[in-house]
C-alpha positions, 0 to 999 in steps of 0.5 A: 486919475490917482493910482496907489500902489500897496502890499509888497515886502519880502518873502522866501522864494515860493512863498505867495504876495497878493498886492493890492492898486486902488484908482481914484478921481477919473476912474470911467475914463480907464479901459485897461489896467496894468501891473509892470515890474522893473527890475535893477538895471533891467527895463519896464515888462510887462506882467499882467492887464484886465480889462477893468469893464469887460472880463479878459486878462493876459500875463507874462509867459515868466508868470502865466500860471503863478499870478492872477490878476482881479479887480473889485470895482465897486473900491477900484480896486485891480488886485496881483496875486502872485504866487510860487514865486522865486527870486527873478520876481524881486522887483519894484511893481508897477501899476497902471491904466489906459484909456485906450480901448487899445488893448496893449502892454508895452507901457508908452501906452498906459497913460498912469502910473502908480509909485511902485510898490516893492517886492524881493524874493528871496532864494 
């Protein structure tokens, strides 16, 4: 499975961005898609996840109510709509795919990773 993330950029606080993650290859093996982020000198952290087959989603407390994860199975693409962005959201955002049916928000549990897309929020 190959993942290609896009949509990052520079935005002012309070603004919005939508990230996309296109999956290719053996996409039928995917059970969950997730978004993670990593700020300089910080550990990679969970942002949101969505079941590839069912309607389950989950969010970190820091983004709940501001970010929305969605998918388009016909396009093998997952989206992260980010609203009310804050400077603390500045990070490199990664999409990831997990083959396991066990729901997880832990980066090490995910099998495939995209290259990351930079999101910078200015104050």
